C-alpha positions in Angstrom: -10.6 17.7 8.4 -9.8 17.8 3.9 -8.9 20.7 2.6 -10.7 22.1 -0.4 -10.1 24.2 -3.0 -11.9 27.5 -3.7 -14.7 25.9 -5.5 -14.8 22.8 -3.8 -15.7 25.0 -0.6 -17.9 27.4 -2.3 -19.9 24.1 -3.7 -19.8 22.5 0.1 -21.2 26.0 1.1 -23.9 26.3 -0.5 -24.8 22.5 0.0 -24.8 22.8 3.5 -26.9 26.2 3.0 -29.7 24.1 1.1 -29.2 25.7 -2.0 -29.4 23.3 -5.4 -25.6 23.5 -7.2 -24.2 23.3 -10.6 -20.8 23.1 -10.5 -18.5 24.0 -14.5 -15.2 22.8 -13.8 -12.1 21.0 -16.1 -11.7 17.2 -16.6 -9.8 16.4 -13.4 -10.2 19.6 -11.2 -11.9 17.3 -8.2 -15.7 17.5 -8.8 -16.0 14.5 -7.0 -14.9 15.5 -3.5 -17.9 17.5 -4.0 -20.4 14.8 -4.6 -18.6 12.9 -1.6 -19.5 15.7 0.8 -23.2 15.5 -0.7 -23.1 11.7 0.3 -21.4 11.7 3.7 -24.1 14.4 4.6 -27.2 12.4 3.4 -25.8 9.4 5.5 -25.2 11.6 8.8 -28.7 13.2 8.4 -30.3 9.8 7.5 -31.7 11.3 3.9 -31.2 9.5 1.0 -29.0 10.7 -1.7 -29.5 9.3 -5.3 -26.1 9.7 -7.9 -26.7 9.2 -11.5 -24.3 8.8 -14.3 -24.4 9.2 -17.9 -22.9 5.4 -18.6 -22.9 2.1 -16.9 -19.3 1.8 -16.9 -19.2 5.1 -14.9 -22.3 3.7 -12.8 -20.1 0.2 -12.3 -16.9 1.9 -11.1 -18.4 5.0 -8.7 -20.5 1.5 -7.6 -16.7 0.1 -6.2 -15.2 3.8 -5.3 -17.8 4.8 -2.9 -18.2 0.8 -1.6 -15.1 0.9 -0.6 -15.6 4.1 1.3 -19.0 4.0 2.1 -19.6 0.2 2.3 -23.3 -1.1 2.6 -24.8 2.0 2.4 -24.5 2.0 -1.5 -26.7 -0.1 -3.6 -27.0 0.2 -8.0 -29.1 0.1 -10.4 -28.5 -0.4 -13.8 -29.9 -2.2 -17.1 -26.7 -4.7 -16.0 -27.5 -4.9 -12.1 -29.4 -4.9 -9.3 -27.3 -4.6 -5.9 -29.1 -3.2 -2.4 -31.7 -1.7 -4.1 -32.8 0.1 -1.0 -30.0 1.6 0.0 -29.9 5.1 1.6 -27.4 6.1 -1.7 -28.4 4.5 -4.9 -26.3 4.7 -7.7 -28.1 5.0 -11.3 -27.9 5.5 -15.2 -30.4 8.9 -16.0 -33.2 6.6 -17.5 -33.8 5.1 -14.6 -33.8 8.2 -12.4 -36.3 9.5 -14.9 -38.6 5.9 -15.2 -38.9 6.2 -11.3 -40.2 9.7 -11.2 -42.4 8.7 -14.2 -43.6 5.5 -13.1 -43.4 5.8 -9.5 -42.2 8.8 -7.8 -43.1 7.7 -4.0 -40.0 5.6 -4.5 -37.6 8.8 -4.0 -39.7 10.2 -1.0 -36.5 9.5 1.2 -34.4 10.5 -1.0 -33.8 14.2 -0.1 -30.6 15.1 -2.8 -29.9 13.9 -6.9 -26.5 14.4 -8.0 -26.5 14.0 -12.0 -22.5 13.6 -12.9 -21.6 15.3 -16.2 -24.9 16.8 -16.5 -23.8 18.6 -19.7 -24.6 15.6 -21.2 -28.1 16.8 -21.2 -26.8 18.3 -25.2 -26.3 14.5 -26.1 -28.4 14.2 -29.3 -29.8 10.7 -28.7 -30.0 11.0 -24.6 -29.9 14.5 -23.7 -33.9 14.3 -23.6 -34.0 12.3 -20.6 -32.1 14.3 -19.0 -34.0 17.3 -19.7 -37.2 15.1 -18.5 -36.0 14.2 -15.0 -34.9 17.9 -14.7 -38.4 19.1 -15.5 -40.2 16.0 -13.1 -37.7 16.5 -10.4 -39.4 15.9 -7.1 -40.3 19.2 -5.3 -38.7 18.0 -2.0 -34.9 17.0 -3.7 -32.3 19.2 -4.3 -29.8 18.5 -6.8 -25.9 18.7 -7.3 -25.2 18.8 -11.0 -21.4 18.1 -12.1 -20.6 19.8 -15.5 -17.6 20.5 -17.9 -16.6 23.7 -18.5 -19.6 25.2 -20.6 -19.9 29.0 -21.0 -23.7 28.7 -20.4 -23.8 27.1 -17.1 -25.1 30.0 -15.7 -28.6 29.9 -18.4 -29.1 26.6 -17.6 -29.5 26.8 -13.5 -31.6 29.9 -14.1 -34.0 27.7 -16.5 -33.9 25.1 -13.4 -34.4 28.1 -10.6 -38.2 29.0 -13.0 -39.7 25.6 -13.0 -38.5 24.6 -9.6 -38.6 27.9 -7.7 -35.8 27.5 -5.2 -32.7 29.3 -5.9 -30.0 27.1 -8.3 -26.3 28.7 -7.0 -23.6 28.5 -9.6 -19.8 27.6 -9.3 -17.2 28.0 -11.7 -13.6 26.6 -12.5 -11.6 27.3 -15.2 -7.9 26.6 -14.1 -7.0 23.0 -14.5 -5.4 21.4 -11.9 -2.3 19.7 -14.0 -1.6 22.1 -17.3 -1.4 20.8 -20.2 1.3 20.3 -23.1 0.2 19.6 -26.6 2.1 17.8 -29.4 1.1 17.3 -33.1 1.9 14.6 -34.9 2.2 14.6 -39.1 3.8 12.0 -41.2 6.9 11.4 -39.1 7.6 14.4 -37.6 6.0 15.5 -33.9 6.3 18.9 -33.1 4.9 21.1 -30.5 3.7 24.0 -32.5 1.0 24.2 -34.9 2.8 26.7 -37.0 5.6 23.9 -37.5 3.3 21.6 -39.5 2.0 24.2 -42.0 5.0 23.2 -43.3 5.2 19.8 -43.1 4.7 18.2 -45.9 2.3 14.8 -45.2 4.3 12.1 -45.3 2.7 8.6 -45.3 4.3 7.2 -42.3 2.3 8.1 -40.4 2.0 4.6 -38.0 1.1 4.8 -34.4 3.8 2.4 -33.7 6.0 6.0 -33.9 4.0 8.0 -31.8 3.6 5.5 -28.9 7.7 4.8 -29.1 7.9 8.9 -28.9 6.0 8.8 -25.7 7.6 6.1 -23.9 11.2 8.2 -24.9 9.5 11.0 -23.3 8.7 8.9 -20.0 4.9 9.6 -20.9 3.3 6.3 -20.2 0.8 5.6 -18.8 -1.0 6.5 -21.8 -4.9 6.6 -23.2 -4.6 6.2 -26.4 -8.3 7.6 -28.0 -9.9 5.8 -31.0 -13.5 6.5 -32.3 -14.4 3.2 -33.7 -14.0 -0.5 -31.2 -12.7 -2.6 -33.8 -10.1 0.3 -34.1 -9.3 -0.2 -30.8 -8.2 -3.7 -31.3 -6.4 -3.4 -34.5 -4.2 -0.8 -33.4 -3.7 -2.9 -29.9 -3.1 -5.8 -32.3 -0.7 -3.9 -34.4 2.0 -2.9 -31.5 1.6 -6.1 -29.2 4.9 -7.4 -30.4 6.2 -4.5 -27.9 6.5 -5.0 -24.9 6.8 -2.0 -23.0 7.3 -3.9 -19.2 10.3 -4.9 -17.1 10.3 -8.6 -16.3 8.9 -8.0 -12.7 6.3 -5.8 -14.0 5.7 -9.1 -16.4 4.9 -11.3 -13.8 3.1 -8.9 -11.4 0.8 -7.9 -14.3 -0.1 -11.7 -15.6 -0.7 -12.7 -12.4 -2.9 -9.7 -11.6 -4.7 -10.4 -14.7 -5.3 -14.3 -14.3 -6.4 -13.8 -10.8 -9.1 -11.4 -11.9 -10.3 -13.2 -15.0 -10.8 -16.1 -12.0 -12.1 -14.2 -10.2 -15.3 -13.2 -12.9 -15.3 -16.3 -15.2 -13.2 -15.5 -17.9 -10.9 -17.7 -17.6 -12.6 -19.8 -20.5 -13.6 -16.4 -22.4 -12.0 -16.3 -26.2 -11.9 -12.3 -25.4 -10.3 -12.5 -22.1 -8.1 -14.8 -23.8 -7.2 -12.7 -26.8 -6.2 -9.9 -24.5 -3.8 -12.0 -22.7 -0.6 -11.2 -24.8 -1.2 -7.8 -25.0 -1.7 -7.5 -21.7 2.0 -9.5 -20.9 3.1 -6.3 -23.0 1.7 -3.7 -20.7 -0.8 -3.2 -23.6 -4.7 -3.4 -23.4 -8.2 -1.9 -25.4 -11.9 -0.6 -23.9 -14.9 -0.3 -25.9 -18.5 -0.6 -25.1 -18.9 -3.5 -26.9 -17.1 -5.7 -24.5 -18.0 -8.0 -21.9 -18.6 -5.7 -18.8 -16.9 -7.7 -16.6 -13.6 -7.9 -19.0 -13.7 -3.9 -19.0 -14.1 -4.0 -15.3 -10.5 -6.0 -15.3 -8.8 -3.7 -17.6 -10.4 -0.9 -15.5 -8.8 -2.3 -12.6 -5.4 -3.3 -14.3 -4.8 0.6 -15.2 -5.6 1.8 -12.1 -2.7 -0.9 -10.8 -0.3 1.3 -13.4 1.0 -1.5 -14.8 -1.2 -1.3 -18.2 1.4 1.1 -20.2 -0.8 1.6 -23.1 -4.7 1.7 -23.4 -6.4 2.2 -26.5 -10.3 2.8 -26.5 -13.0 4.7 -27.3 -14.5 7.8 -25.5 -16.8 6.1 -23.0 -13.2 6.0 -21.1 -13.0 9.8 -20.7 -16.8 10.0 -19.0 -16.2 10.9 -15.3 -14.3 7.3 -15.4 -11.8 8.4 -12.9 -8.7 6.7 -14.5 -5.9 9.7 -15.6 -2.9 8.6 -17.1 0.6 11.0 -17.6 -0.7 10.9 -21.6 -3.5 10.9 -24.1 -3.3 10.4 -27.8 -5.8 11.4 -30.2 -5.7 9.1 -33.1 -7.9 11.7 -34.7 -9.7 14.6 -34.4 -12.5 14.1 -36.5 -15.5 11.4 -35.0 -19.1 10.4 -35.7 -21.7 12.2 -34.2 -24.5 10.6 -34.4 -25.4 11.6 -38.3 -22.4 12.2 -39.9 -18.5 12.5 -38.8 -17.5 15.7 -37.9 -15.0 17.8 -36.1 -14.2 17.2 -32.2 -16.3 19.3 -30.2 -14.0 21.8 -28.0 -15.9 20.5 -24.8 -15.5 16.9 -25.8 -12.1 17.5 -26.6 -11.0 19.0 -23.6 -13.3 16.2 -22.0 -10.6 13.8 -23.6 -7.6 15.2 -22.9 -8.6 16.4 -19.2 -7.4 12.8 -18.8 -3.9 13.7 -19.1 -1.8 14.9 -16.1 -2.3 13.5 -12.2 -2.6 15.2 -9.5 -0.2 15.1 -7.2 2.1 12.9 -9.0 2.4 15.0 -12.8 3.6 18.1 -13.5 1.8 18.6 -16.5 -0.1 16.3 -19.0 0.7 15.5 -22.3 -1.7 15.4 -25.3 -1.1 14.5 -28.7 -3.0 14.8 -31.7 -2.6 12.7 -34.9 -3.2 14.8 -37.6 -3.8 14.0 -41.6 -3.8 17.1 -43.2 -6.1 15.1 -45.7 -8.6 15.0 -43.4 -8.2 18.2 -41.1 -6.9 21.6 -42.0 -4.3 23.3 -39.2 -6.6 26.2 -38.6 -9.5 23.5 -38.2 -7.5 22.1 -35.2 -6.6 25.3 -33.8 -10.7 25.7 -33.3 -10.8 22.5 -31.7 -8.1 23.2 -29.3 -8.2 27.0 -28.5 -12.0 28.1 -29.0 -13.8 28.1 -25.9 -16.4 25.3 -25.4 -19.6 25.1 -27.2 -22.9 26.3 -25.2 -25.3 23.4 -23.8 -28.2 23.2 -25.8 -31.5 22.0 -25.4 -31.6 18.2 -27.5 -35.6 17.5 -25.9 -37.4 15.1 -28.2 -39.8 13.3 -26.1 -40.4 9.3 -26.0 -43.2 7.7 -26.7 -43.3 5.9 -23.5 -42.7 9.2 -21.7 -45.5 10.9 -24.4 -47.7 7.9 -22.8 -47.0 8.1 -19.2 -47.9 12.1 -19.4 -50.7 11.3 -21.5 -51.8 8.8 -18.7 -51.6 12.2 -16.1 -52.4 15.0 -17.9 -54.7 13.8 -20.7 -54.4 16.2 -23.4 -52.9 18.9 -20.8 -49.9 17.2 -21.6 -49.1 20.4 -24.0 -48.8 22.7 -20.9 -45.7 20.4 -19.9 -43.9 21.5 -23.0 -43.1 25.5 -21.6 -41.2 23.7 -19.2 -38.5 22.1 -20.9 -35.1 23.9 -21.8 -35.8 23.8 -25.0 -39.3 26.0 -24.7 -36.7 28.3 -22.1 -33.9 28.6 -25.3 -35.9 28.9 -29.0 -37.5 31.1 -30.4 -41.4 31.2 -31.2 -41.7 29.3 -34.4 -39.1 26.3 -32.9 -41.5 26.1 -29.7 -44.7 25.6 -32.3 -42.5 22.5 -33.8 -41.7 21.0 -31.2 -45.2 21.4 -30.4 -46.4 20.0 -33.8 -44.4 17.1 -32.5 -45.7 16.6 -29.5 -49.5 16.5 -31.1 -48.2 14.3 -34.0 -47.0 12.0 -31.4 -50.1 11.6 -29.5 -51.8 11.5 -32.9 -49.4 8.4 -34.0 -50.7 6.1 -30.5 -54.2 6.8 -31.5 -54.1 5.5 -34.5 -52.4 2.9 -33.3 -54.6 2.0 -30.7 -52.5 3.0 -27.7 -54.7 5.1 -26.5 -58.2 4.3 -26.0 -60.8 7.2 -24.3 -59.2 9.2 -22.3 -56.8 6.4 -21.1 -54.1 3.9 -22.2 -55.4 0.6 -24.1 -53.6 -2.4 -22.5 -51.2 -2.0 -25.4 -50.6 1.4 -24.1 -50.3 0.0 -20.4 -47.1 -2.4 -21.4 -45.7 0.2 -23.7 -45.3 3.1 -21.2 -42.9 1.1 -19.2 -40.5 0.0 -22.0 -38.3 2.8 -22.5 -36.4 2.6 -26.2 -37.8 0.5 -28.8 -41.4 0.7 -27.5 -43.4 1.2 -30.1 -41.9 -2.2 -32.0 -41.7 -4.2 -28.7 -45.1 -3.0 -27.8 -46.5 -4.0 -31.3 -44.8 -7.7 -31.4 -46.3 -8.2 -27.4 -49.5 -8.0 -28.2 -49.8 -10.1 -31.2 -48.3 -12.7 -28.9 -45.4 -13.1 -31.1 -43.1 -13.2 -27.7 -44.7 -16.6 -26.6 -44.1 -18.7 -29.7 -40.0 -18.0 -29.6 -36.9 -19.8 -28.1 -34.6 -18.0 -26.6 -32.8 -18.2 -29.6 -35.5 -16.3 -31.9 -35.8 -14.4 -29.3 -32.0 -13.5 -29.6 -32.2 -12.6 -33.1 -35.5 -10.9 -33.1 -33.7 -8.5 -30.0 -31.0 -7.9 -32.8 -33.0 -7.0 -35.4 -35.2 -4.6 -33.3 -31.8 -2.5 -32.2 -30.4 -2.8 -35.5 -28.1 0.2 -36.1 -26.1 0.1 -39.6 
């Protein structure tokens, strides 16, 4: 059979003994092999497996990967697609898994394993609470495999799960990255491989991205992933270098033909965004971000896997588990927007992206280029991003109204007894715990005052709201006033856009 690394073998041995396992290892260390073992075992023993991923792009890619291995045994459920929904191995977003646990737990009876890819996402301010809820209410018969980036408090996290489910959760830790990383820093027109040299560099305005890409090219660093923190920036940079051709003429013919075939296959021949990408692709360049058509993203991912694309400008979703290693990674910046404000990258996030550099079995080392603008970030802060230990994972528990409604229906006022099961309770001090309970109480009061609860149950409006996760209050108000029935599809579109508006 396969030859496994120490941490893979250790994980697989625990799994074979029926233990839940959480694995903490760097990007590209080979965590997927452990997931594949669980899937193969599940198919042999006819016990179902659920695989959850934080983003749709990752779910779609896993579906493609696993389908080529396990063919019709694989199904997928995301907000966008539902294929083969009764399959013994189901891939879904964590939201959908959490909703299943609350809405139709019986549908999970035949699934004995849950795999959480990127389980450290429980730390995500917007969506982490969903991971926490799905772990709290995990059906008793399910075992879990959690795959995590390197985090220092992995044991605390495992102990929390153990404490609420009463069966052991083993941790397996791998510190070593399979392909070592080599760092370079661009400041102005100079590129240094030592931060102390930067101290002596005056910042020169010629800090153009073209310069760094030339440098990567000279050092035979393609393919290269260029991470940016903004969708428009990804497109602008790609267009800015679009005149440069990175391909030999034979490669140009090959990639053009492949792109046109894929566009035909995905009905993108007459799509404006696909035709705008065409001249870029001909030169070995592309961009990729969450605002693009899912089909066009898939086309670009396939081109990148074929190694014909030399430079891809992308937002960080590309670093989340999508198995797209490259030889080099460039950071446009070491600061990004976190929920409410712009701050320096977390060390954990930095390595999630940097770890895409260096392909196992192809490269001896991966190259990571950081563009540094001293007006935005101090050299010492750069050192902290790169050389600090990764951050702990902390609870972001913030239970949604839909979840409160589901829990109220099941537990009535006993909903407060649920809170001690949270990671939040496990990690925090008395005053924070009291604050969290007050918040749950305030949500219940608001639901009662606005007519979502009546007596000791849910009103019709409440029944509707408990199945809508996200924007549930505003949508339920509109629904209960029969607004939707009065609008045509264009007007519904306007309403949807204004409901989910983010400045």
